[in-house]
All heavy atoms as an XYZ file, in Angstrom:
780
protein
N       0.843     -1.169      0.000
C       0.000      0.000      0.000
C       0.894      1.240      0.000
O       1.844      1.326      0.749
C      -0.896     -0.016      1.241
C      -1.878      1.125      1.282
S      -2.965      1.106      2.721
C      -4.102     -0.169      2.256
N       0.572      2.192     -0.856
C       1.388      3.395     -0.960
C       1.100      4.343      0.196
O       0.080      4.247      0.869
C       1.102      4.109     -2.285
O      -0.163      4.739     -2.240
N       2.026      5.276      0.388
C       1.855      6.259      1.445
C       0.618      7.113      1.183
O      -0.129      7.437      2.100
C       3.102      7.146      1.530
C       3.153      7.949      2.772
S       3.220      6.941      4.271
C       4.960      6.813      4.492
N       0.370      7.451     -0.082
C      -0.812      8.245     -0.427
C      -2.082      7.503     -0.062
O      -3.027      8.079      0.467
C      -0.813      8.604     -1.930
O       0.374      9.341     -2.229
C      -2.013      9.437     -2.294
N      -2.102      6.198     -0.312
C      -3.274      5.394      0.039
C      -3.489      5.413      1.551
O      -4.626      5.464      2.017
C      -3.118      3.971     -0.472
N      -2.395      5.359      2.307
C      -2.513      5.431      3.762
C      -3.106      6.762      4.196
O      -3.935      6.814      5.106
C      -1.154      5.230      4.431
C      -0.686      3.790      4.371
O      -1.474      2.879      4.187
N       0.606      3.594      4.505
N      -2.673      7.862      3.567
C      -3.223      9.172      3.902
C      -4.698      9.239      3.520
O      -5.511      9.788      4.257
C      -2.454     10.293      3.219
C      -1.039     10.450      3.734
C       0.008     10.704      2.872
C      -0.754     10.350      5.099
C       1.305     10.862      3.337
C       0.539     10.493      5.575
C       1.564     10.752      4.688
O       2.833     10.905      5.154
N      -5.036      8.681      2.361
C      -6.438      8.673      1.936
C      -7.307      7.917      2.936
O      -8.409      8.343      3.268
C      -6.581      8.056      0.539
C      -6.026      8.941     -0.554
O      -5.913     10.165     -0.346
O      -5.699      8.409     -1.634
N      -6.797      6.801      3.411
C      -7.541      6.020      4.394
C      -7.654      6.791      5.711
O      -8.710      6.812      6.352
C      -6.866      4.663      4.630
C      -7.731      3.731      5.436
C      -7.235      2.292      5.407
O      -6.444      1.947      4.505
O      -7.641      1.537      6.283
N      -6.576      7.451      6.083
C      -6.604      8.274      7.288
C      -7.623      9.398      7.181
O      -8.348      9.696      8.134
N      -7.703     10.008      6.009
C      -8.674     11.079      5.782
C     -10.094     10.524      5.880
O     -10.973     11.152      6.479
C      -8.404     11.769      4.430
C      -7.117     12.599      4.537
C      -9.591     12.621      3.992
C      -6.573     13.097      3.211
N     -10.292      9.355      5.322
C     -11.613      8.720      5.407
C     -12.026      8.533      6.869
O     -13.138      8.888      7.274
C     -11.595      7.375      4.678
C     -12.913      6.621      4.726
C     -12.810      5.304      3.982
C     -12.743      4.183      4.978
N     -12.703      2.858      4.397
N     -11.108      8.005      7.670
C     -11.402      7.789      9.081
C     -11.513      9.112      9.843
O     -12.314      9.231     10.779
C     -10.371      6.871      9.729
C     -10.481      5.448      9.260
C      -9.418      4.808      8.649
C     -11.672      4.746      9.409
C      -9.524      3.498      8.203
C     -11.798      3.435      8.965
C     -10.712      2.817      8.359
O     -10.838      1.531      7.922
N     -10.731     10.099      9.431
C     -10.825     11.412     10.060
C     -12.190     12.043      9.841
O     -12.768     12.650     10.756
N     -12.736     11.873      8.648
C     -14.072     12.402      8.362
C     -15.129     11.669      9.182
O     -16.097     12.272      9.666
C     -14.365     12.299      6.870
C     -13.572     13.300      6.047
C     -13.865     13.133      4.560
C     -13.095     14.139      3.736
N     -13.363     13.978      2.292
N     -14.942     10.362      9.344
C     -15.862      9.600     10.185
C     -15.785     10.087     11.636
O     -16.801     10.203     12.314
C     -15.555      8.104     10.111
C     -15.932      7.472      8.797
C     -15.523      6.007      8.714
O     -14.948      5.443      9.639
N     -15.815      5.386      7.583
N     -14.591     10.359     12.092
C     -14.384     10.880     13.449
C     -15.158     12.183     13.623
O     -15.804     12.404     14.649
C     -12.886     11.090     13.691
C     -12.549     11.668     15.037
C     -12.336     10.840     16.131
C     -12.424     13.045     15.213
C     -12.008     11.363     17.368
C     -12.106     13.578     16.454
C     -11.897     12.737     17.521
O     -11.585     13.254     18.744
N     -15.087     13.063     12.602
C     -15.813     14.326     12.683
C     -17.318     14.106     12.790
O     -18.001     14.812     13.534
C     -15.507     15.210     11.469
C     -14.133     15.856     11.432
C     -13.966     16.666     10.148
C     -13.895     16.729     12.650
N     -17.822     13.139     12.050
C     -19.257     12.835     12.116
C     -19.652     12.357     13.512
O     -20.672     12.767     14.060
C     -19.629     11.772     11.081
C     -19.587     12.260      9.648
C     -19.844     11.145      8.641
O     -20.474     10.131      9.005
O     -19.414     11.299      7.487
N     -18.835     11.479     14.074
C     -19.134     10.889     15.381
C     -19.015     11.927     16.495
O     -19.805     11.913     17.444
C     -18.194      9.694     15.657
C     -18.497      8.551     14.683
C     -18.303      9.222     17.102
C     -17.436      7.469     14.662
N     -18.051     12.825     16.381
C     -17.779     13.773     17.468
C     -18.417     15.142     17.243
O     -18.179     16.058     18.034
C     -16.255     13.954     17.653
O     -15.695     14.492     16.446
C     -15.591     12.637     18.021
N     -19.215     15.288     16.209
C     -19.821     16.583     15.878
C     -20.523     17.183     17.101
O     -21.314     16.517     17.766
C     -20.812     16.438     14.739
C     -21.346     17.758     14.255
C     -22.172     17.599     12.999
C     -22.587     18.971     12.538
N     -22.762     19.034     11.124
N     -20.167     18.433     17.378
C     -20.786     19.141     18.485
C     -20.187     18.860     19.846
O     -20.651     19.392     20.849
N     -19.130     18.056     19.893
C     -18.479     17.746     21.169
C     -17.178     18.531     21.295
O     -16.690     19.113     20.325
C     -18.159     16.242     21.300
O     -17.142     15.902     20.354
C     -19.404     15.395     21.070
N     -16.614     18.521     22.482
C     -15.352     19.227     22.715
C     -14.170     18.604     21.982
O     -13.160     19.271     21.766
C     -15.036     19.265     24.218
C     -15.930     20.232     24.980
O     -16.570     21.090     24.340
O     -15.989     20.132     26.215
N     -14.276     17.348     21.608
C     -13.135     16.684     20.962
C     -13.193     16.741     19.434
O     -12.273     16.282     18.764
C     -12.967     15.230     21.448
C     -14.213     14.395     21.147
C     -12.606     15.195     22.921
C     -14.050     12.919     21.446
N     -14.229     17.336     18.895
C     -14.328     17.448     17.439
C     -13.133     18.200     16.852
O     -12.650     17.869     15.768
C     -15.626     18.166     17.071
C     -15.832     18.347     15.583
C     -17.096     19.111     15.246
O     -17.862     19.491     16.158
O     -17.314     19.341     14.056
N     -12.631     19.178     17.585
C     -11.521     20.002     17.100
C     -10.312     19.153     16.724
O      -9.607     19.449     15.759
C     -11.147     21.089     18.133
C     -10.601     20.492     19.406
C     -10.158     22.082     17.538
N     -10.070     18.086     17.459
C      -8.918     17.228     17.157
C      -9.037     16.605     15.764
O      -8.042     16.425     15.074
C      -8.748     16.155     18.223
C      -8.342     16.716     19.563
C      -8.097     15.610     20.567
C      -7.792     16.169     21.918
N      -6.415     16.549     22.102
N     -10.253     16.296     15.359
C     -10.466     15.751     14.019
C     -10.082     16.737     12.942
O      -9.450     16.382     11.941
N     -10.451     18.002     13.135
C     -10.080     19.035     12.159
C      -8.561     19.194     12.101
O      -7.986     19.322     11.024
C     -10.731     20.373     12.528
C     -12.211     20.369     12.360
N     -12.832     20.364     11.128
C     -13.214     20.355     13.279
C     -14.147     20.364     11.299
N     -14.399     20.345     12.591
N      -7.942     19.160     13.278
C      -6.486     19.313     13.336
C      -5.778     18.150     12.626
O      -4.882     18.361     11.800
C      -6.039     19.417     14.802
C      -4.680     19.985     14.985
N      -4.281     20.558     16.150
C      -3.608     20.069     14.160
C      -3.028     20.962     16.030
N      -2.600     20.661     14.833
N      -6.201     16.946     12.927
C      -5.580     15.767     12.305
C      -5.825     15.738     10.796
O      -4.921     15.419     10.021
C      -6.058     14.466     12.986
C      -5.643     13.238     12.201
C      -5.537     14.390     14.409
N      -7.033     16.093     10.376
C      -7.294     16.146      8.931
C      -6.375     17.161      8.254
O      -5.877     16.914      7.150
C      -8.763     16.490      8.651
C      -9.729     15.331      8.720
C     -11.173     15.826      8.597
C      -9.440     14.295      7.650
N      -6.135     18.285      8.907
C      -5.209     19.267      8.357
C      -3.820     18.681      8.150
O      -3.185     18.883      7.113
N      -3.368     17.925      9.123
C      -2.051     17.286      9.018
C      -2.027     16.285      7.859
O      -1.083     16.257      7.060
C      -1.675     16.603     10.347
C      -1.450     17.661     11.433
C      -0.448     15.704     10.175
C      -1.384     17.109     12.843
N      -3.071     15.481      7.741
C      -3.119     14.481      6.672
C      -3.174     15.140      5.293
O      -2.478     14.715      4.365
C      -4.314     13.547      6.869
C      -4.208     12.613      8.074
C      -5.543     11.943      8.352
C      -3.113     11.575      7.858
N      -3.990     16.171      5.161
C      -4.043     16.889      3.879
C      -2.690     17.524      3.557
O      -2.249     17.515      2.411
C      -5.134     17.954      3.893
C      -6.534     17.427      3.733
C      -7.532     17.754      4.648
C      -6.886     16.610      2.659
C      -8.833     17.286      4.501
C      -8.183     16.127      2.508
C      -9.146     16.473      3.430
O     -10.429     15.998      3.274
N      -2.034     18.076      4.570
C      -0.716     18.682      4.341
C       0.289     17.640      3.873
O       1.083     17.898      2.965
C      -0.221     19.345      5.631
N       0.240     16.452      4.454
C       1.167     15.383      4.041
C       0.938     14.977      2.589
O       1.859     14.527      1.912
C       1.023     14.164      4.949
C       1.358     14.452      6.388
C       2.787     14.121      6.692
N       3.147     14.580      8.012
C       3.504     13.784      8.996
N       3.551     12.487      8.824
N       3.840     14.293     10.155
N      -0.316     15.133      2.127
C      -0.639     14.828      0.726
C      -0.378     16.028     -0.186
O      -0.619     15.957     -1.378
C      -2.123     14.461      0.591
C      -2.473     13.081      1.052
C      -3.912     12.766      0.726
C      -4.106     12.801     -0.789
N      -5.429     12.364     -1.228
N       0.098     17.117      0.388
C       0.327     18.385     -0.324
C      -0.962     18.988     -0.864
O      -0.951     19.733     -1.836
C       1.349     18.211     -1.458
O       2.592     17.809     -0.944
N      -2.075     18.686     -0.216
C      -3.355     19.312     -0.555
C      -3.500     20.513      0.386
O      -4.247     20.484      1.367
C      -4.505     18.320     -0.381
C      -5.827     18.849     -0.925
O      -5.937     20.081     -1.108
O      -6.741     18.042     -1.147
N      -2.746     21.569      0.058
C      -2.636     22.698      0.966
C      -3.937     23.479      1.155
O      -4.212     23.923      2.267
C      -1.484     23.604      0.543
C      -0.161     22.876      0.539
C       0.639     22.862     -0.583
C       0.273     22.180      1.660
C       1.849     22.186     -0.592
C       1.473     21.498      1.668
C       2.274     21.504      0.541
N      -4.779     23.637      0.137
C      -6.049     24.333      0.388
C      -6.937     23.610      1.414
O      -7.491     24.239      2.315
C      -6.716     24.377     -0.988
C      -5.574     24.336     -1.959
C      -4.563     23.418     -1.302
N      -7.023     22.294      1.315
C      -7.839     21.538      2.281
C      -7.170     21.520      3.652
O      -7.848     21.564      4.674
C      -8.096     20.118      1.783
C      -9.127     20.060      0.678
C      -9.455     18.637      0.301
C     -10.501     18.599     -0.796
N     -10.783     17.239     -1.239
N      -5.846     21.446      3.661
C      -5.128     21.482      4.936
C      -5.388     22.810      5.638
O      -5.704     22.840      6.833
C      -3.632     21.285      4.710
N      -5.291     23.889      4.891
C      -5.508     25.208      5.470
C      -6.943     25.350      5.984
O      -7.168     25.854      7.090
C      -5.199     26.289      4.430
C      -5.179     27.721      4.927
C      -4.177     27.906      6.058
C      -4.863     28.664      3.768
N      -7.885     24.866      5.224
C      -9.293     24.907      5.643
C      -9.483     24.164      6.965
O     -10.142     24.659      7.889
C     -10.166     24.289      4.553
C     -11.633     24.269      4.851
C     -12.438     23.588      3.744
O     -12.026     23.629      2.562
O     -13.475     22.997      4.073
N      -8.895     22.978      7.071
C      -9.015     22.181      8.299
C      -8.323     22.862      9.469
O      -8.862     22.912     10.584
C      -8.437     20.781      8.082
O      -9.206     20.070      7.144
N      -7.119     23.384      9.231
C      -6.383     24.054     10.302
C      -7.106     25.320     10.777
O      -7.145     25.596     11.974
C      -4.970     24.413      9.856
C      -4.031     23.249      9.772
C      -3.074     23.194      8.765
C      -4.059     22.209     10.689
C      -2.180     22.137      8.678
C      -3.174     21.141     10.617
C      -2.232     21.115      9.606
N      -7.666     26.083      9.851
C      -8.379     27.300     10.248
C      -9.629     26.967     11.065
O      -9.971     27.687     12.011
C      -8.722     28.145      9.020
C      -7.524     28.829      8.356
C      -7.934     29.460      7.028
C      -6.892     29.873      9.269
N     -10.296     25.883     10.713
C     -11.454     25.443     11.500
C     -11.001     25.019     12.896
O     -11.653     25.346     13.896
C     -12.174     24.298     10.799
C     -13.430     23.843     11.502
C     -14.519     24.888     11.622
O     -14.640     25.764     10.729
O     -15.267     24.856     12.615
N      -9.901     24.290     12.969
C      -9.370     23.884     14.275
C      -8.980     25.114     15.096
O      -9.272     25.184     16.291
C      -8.171     22.953     14.091
N      -8.338     26.084     14.455
C      -7.922     27.296     15.155
C      -9.127     28.019     15.745
O      -9.103     28.434     16.908
C      -7.147     28.223     14.214
C      -6.667     29.540     14.813
C      -5.738     29.296     15.997
C      -5.979     30.378     13.741
N     -10.174     28.156     14.959
C     -11.397     28.818     15.430
C     -11.939     28.116     16.681
O     -12.315     28.760     17.658
C     -12.435     28.812     14.308
C     -13.750     29.467     14.671
C     -14.680     29.543     13.466
C     -15.348     28.207     13.270
N     -16.391     28.227     12.222
N     -11.935     26.799     16.647
C     -12.479     26.029     17.771
C     -11.548     26.067     18.993
O     -12.020     26.150     20.125
C     -12.756     24.598     17.334
C     -13.923     24.532     16.354
C     -14.015     23.178     15.676
N     -15.037     23.169     14.678
C     -16.304     22.813     14.901
N     -16.676     22.416     16.100
N     -17.181     22.851     13.933
N     -10.233     25.997     18.759
C      -9.299     26.102     19.879
C      -9.424     27.472     20.541
O      -9.398     27.590     21.765
C      -7.851     25.902     19.419
C      -7.439     24.464     19.176
C      -6.711     24.128     18.037
C      -7.731     23.453     20.088
C      -6.298     22.824     17.811
C      -7.318     22.145     19.866
C      -6.601     21.832     18.729
O      -6.191     20.544     18.509
N      -9.548     28.526     19.725
C      -9.685     29.871     20.279
C     -10.976     30.007     21.085
O     -10.984     30.628     22.151
C      -9.644     30.912     19.159
C      -8.262     31.087     18.565
C      -8.192     32.014     17.381
O      -9.232     32.234     16.698
O      -7.093     32.529     17.104
N     -12.054     29.431     20.586
C     -13.338     29.502     21.292
C     -13.252     28.832     22.668
O     -13.936     29.246     23.610
C     -14.441     28.852     20.459
N     -12.412     27.810     22.777
C     -12.249     27.089     24.044
C     -11.103     27.639     24.896
O     -10.894     27.194     26.017
C     -11.989     25.595     23.783
C     -13.139     24.880     23.126
C     -14.294     24.768     24.078
C     -15.431     24.005     23.442
N     -16.623     24.017     24.273
N     -10.318     28.571     24.328
C      -9.174     29.101     25.062
C      -8.058     28.095     25.240
O      -7.288     28.177     26.191
N      -7.956     27.137     24.313
C      -6.952     26.076     24.394
C      -5.635     26.586     23.791
O      -5.405     26.501     22.584
C      -7.451     24.839     23.640
C      -6.494     23.679     23.711
O      -5.290     23.851     23.843
N      -7.039     22.470     23.610
N      -4.764     27.147     24.650
C      -3.519     27.760     24.174
C      -2.580     26.761     23.507
O      -1.945     27.083     22.517
C      -2.805     28.479     25.320
C      -3.510     29.741     25.736
C      -2.700     30.525     26.728
C      -3.452     31.811     27.051
N      -2.631     32.732     27.810
N      -2.506     25.567     24.049
C      -1.631     24.545     23.454
C      -2.116     24.205     22.032
O      -1.319     24.102     21.105
C      -1.605     23.290     24.326
C      -0.637     22.247     23.869
C      -0.584     21.077     24.843
C       0.395     20.034     24.348
N       0.477     18.892     25.261
N      -3.418     24.042     21.873
C      -3.973     23.772     20.552
C      -3.776     24.939     19.605
O      -3.425     24.757     18.433
N      -3.999     26.164     20.114
C      -3.814     27.366     19.292
C      -2.375     27.446     18.800
O      -2.123     27.703     17.623
C      -4.194     28.634     20.083
C      -5.687     28.652     20.395
C      -3.787     29.891     19.318
C      -6.099     29.706     21.416
N      -1.438     27.220     19.713
C      -0.020     27.277     19.341
C       0.312     26.252     18.258
O       0.944     26.574     17.252
C       0.851     27.027     20.567
C       2.330     26.975     20.230
C       3.167     26.388     21.346
O       2.653     26.106     22.443
O       4.371     26.185     21.092
N      -0.135     25.025     18.455
C       0.198     23.951     17.509
C      -0.390     24.215     16.129
O       0.307     24.124     15.115
C      -0.300     22.612     18.053
N      -1.667     24.551     16.088
C      -2.315     24.722     14.785
C      -1.843     26.003     14.099
O      -1.741     26.056     12.871
C      -3.856     24.636     14.909
C      -4.473     25.921     15.389
C      -4.479     24.211     13.595
N      -1.498     27.027     14.884
C      -0.973     28.254     14.292
C       0.361     27.977     13.601
O       0.614     28.468     12.496
C      -0.833     29.350     15.370
O      -2.131     29.609     15.915
C      -0.293     30.639     14.801
N       1.200     27.170     14.224
C       2.459     26.766     13.580
C       2.217     25.949     12.323
O       2.899     26.124     11.311
N       1.199     25.073     12.367
C       0.852     24.287     11.178
C       0.406     25.197     10.034
O       0.762     24.972      8.871
C      -0.262     23.286     11.479
C       0.171     22.152     12.389
O      -0.562     21.762     13.282
N       1.365     21.620     12.177
N      -0.385     26.214     10.358
C      -0.835     27.160      9.328
C       0.368     27.883      8.737
O       0.453     28.057      7.517
C      -1.862     28.152      9.918
C      -3.163     27.418     10.274
C      -2.135     29.300      8.938
C      -4.135     28.225     11.115
N       1.307     28.260      9.584
C       2.541     28.879      9.087
C       3.286     27.966      8.127
O       3.805     28.412      7.103
N       3.319     26.685      8.434
C       3.981     25.719      7.547
C       3.277     25.611      6.199
O       3.932     25.491      5.159
C       4.042     24.345      8.205
C       4.975     24.296      9.382
O       5.887     25.115      9.507
N       4.753     23.357     10.278
N       1.949     25.656      6.216
C       1.204     25.580      4.957
C       1.542     26.783      4.090
O       1.824     26.644      2.900
C      -0.323     25.508      5.221
C      -0.689     24.208      5.938
C      -1.117     25.669      3.920
C      -0.352     22.941      5.172
N       1.502     27.967      4.686
C       1.833     29.166      3.912
C       3.267     29.108      3.379
O       3.536     29.512      2.252
C       1.604     30.425      4.739
C       0.140     30.811      4.847
C      -0.430     31.083      6.077
C      -0.668     30.895      3.724
C      -1.772     31.435      6.184
C      -2.004     31.241      3.819
C      -2.551     31.513      5.052
O      -3.876     31.868      5.146
N       4.168     28.568      4.170
C       5.555     28.418      3.712
C       5.622     27.489      2.505
O       6.302     27.787      1.510
C       6.425     27.877      4.844
C       7.885     27.736      4.466
C       8.734     27.210      5.608
O       8.261     27.161      6.764
O       9.887     26.843      5.331
N       4.920     26.374      2.574
C       4.907     25.427      1.453
C       4.288     26.026      0.193
O       4.594     25.581     -0.910
C       4.162     24.146      1.842
C       4.975     23.264      2.749
O       6.173     23.119      2.583
N       4.336     22.677      3.741
N       3.427     27.007      0.363
C       2.805     27.675     -0.781
C       3.643     28.856     -1.273
O       3.259     29.521     -2.223
C       1.400     28.168     -0.409
C       0.413     27.059     -0.167
C      -0.944     27.587      0.247
O      -1.062     28.534      1.010
N      -1.995     26.973     -0.290
N       4.761     29.120     -0.624
C       5.611     30.239     -1.012
C       5.085     31.578     -0.523
O       5.536     32.630     -0.969
N       4.166     31.558      0.417
C       3.597     32.793      0.992
C       4.347     33.090      2.287
O       3.850     32.883      3.394
C       2.097     32.608      1.232
C       1.330     32.364     -0.043
C      -0.147     32.108      0.240
C      -0.894     31.847     -1.065
N      -2.320     31.540     -0.805
N       5.562     33.602      2.111
C       6.484     33.706      3.232
C       6.085     34.751      4.272
O       6.310     34.548      5.462
C       7.899     33.936      2.723
C       8.354     32.810      1.825
C       8.583     33.012      0.469
C       8.494     31.521      2.342
C       8.966     31.962     -0.353
C       8.878     30.466      1.524
C       9.106     30.688      0.184
O       9.473     29.649     -0.630
N       5.496     35.848      3.851
C       5.068     36.858      4.814
C       3.969     36.305      5.726
O       4.022     36.468      6.940
C       4.594     38.127      4.104
C       4.243     39.262      5.051
C       5.422     39.692      5.910
O       6.557     39.807      5.437
N       5.175     39.920      7.192
N       2.989     35.635      5.129
C       1.919     35.029      5.932
C       2.479     33.933      6.833
O       2.062     33.791      7.982
C       0.819     34.484      5.024
C      -0.009     35.580      4.375
C      -0.919     35.017      3.309
O      -0.447     34.574      2.269
N      -2.213     35.046      3.574
N       3.419     33.182      6.297
C       4.054     32.123      7.083
C       4.735     32.715      8.312
O       4.547     32.232      9.432
C       5.080     31.378      6.223
O       5.799     30.452      7.011
N       5.487     33.761      8.101
C       6.200     34.413      9.197
C       5.222     34.928     10.250
O       5.438     34.758     11.454
C       7.061     35.557      8.663
C       7.858     36.338      9.698
C       8.846     35.433     10.429
C       8.579     37.500      9.024
N       4.130     35.535      9.802
C       3.132     36.066     10.736
C       2.573     34.959     11.635
O       2.452     35.148     12.848
C       2.003     36.742      9.967
C       2.411     38.048      9.315
C       1.355     38.605      8.367
O       0.186     38.166      8.424
O       1.720     39.484      7.559
N       2.249     33.831     11.058
C       1.683     32.740     11.846
C       2.717     32.099     12.750
O       2.420     31.731     13.891
C       0.991     31.696     10.953
C      -0.430     32.089     10.662
C      -0.757     32.862      9.559
C      -1.479     31.700     11.509
C      -2.054     33.253      9.303
C      -2.784     32.081     11.268
C      -3.066     32.856     10.161
O      -4.363     33.237      9.920
N       3.962     31.985     12.279
C       5.002     31.421     13.143
C       5.287     32.340     14.322
O       5.498     31.867     15.447
C       6.269     31.123     12.346
C       6.166     29.893     11.505
N       5.974     28.640     12.043
C       6.213     29.724     10.174
C       5.914     27.746     11.073
N       6.056     28.382      9.922
N       5.272     33.654     14.082
C       5.488     34.595     15.183
C       4.329     34.536     16.187
O       4.551     34.623     17.396
C       5.673     36.017     14.640
C       6.997     36.258     13.903
C       7.013     37.650     13.275
C       8.190     36.058     14.828
N       3.114     34.382     15.689
C       1.961     34.232     16.589
C       2.142     32.991     17.473
O       1.867     33.031     18.675
C       0.650     34.098     15.785
C       0.156     35.373     15.197
C      -1.135     35.117     14.430
C      -1.552     36.324     13.619
N      -2.797     36.072     12.854
N       2.583     31.913     16.850
C       2.792     30.665     17.611
C       3.869     30.853     18.672
O       3.723     30.374     19.816
C       3.162     29.521     16.673
N       4.939     31.558     18.335
C       6.018     31.798     19.303
C       5.551     32.657     20.478
O       5.959     32.430     21.612
C       7.199     32.469     18.618
C       8.095     31.565     17.790
C       9.130     32.374     17.027
C       8.776     30.526     18.681
N       4.694     33.620     20.201
C       4.182     34.481     21.278
C       3.349     33.688     22.287
O       3.306     34.013     23.461
C       3.357     35.623     20.706
C       4.182     36.696     20.056
C       3.312     37.799     19.506
C       4.160     38.817     18.759
N       3.328     39.866     18.141
N       2.682     32.648     21.799
C       1.839     31.826     22.663
C       2.683     30.857     23.480
O       2.375     30.566     24.628
C       0.802     31.046     21.828
C      -0.143     32.026     21.133
C       0.016     30.078     22.696
C      -0.968     31.394     20.025
N       3.776     30.387     22.868
C       4.609     29.347     23.483
C       5.214     29.759     24.807
O       5.427     30.809     25.179
C       5.733     28.942     22.536
């Protein structure tokens, strides 16, 4: 089985996780993990969408550790897209939280 197939399977299970946990406090983890899986597949638009959703939910809960982690992930996505100014902004935000 190829690495891409493994990521595809992970995404499938991640979406199922979101369905099962919808409306709960742990749903945010599904968005975060999906962002990581999409990023590994270089599907940066979907990764960014997932990370931004996770960020919104972490901020709503005041989860600083989650905010820091996902903010750094967003910075990495922007870096991979060659959007260095946005990348720097998100990495600096993550450092301020750390």
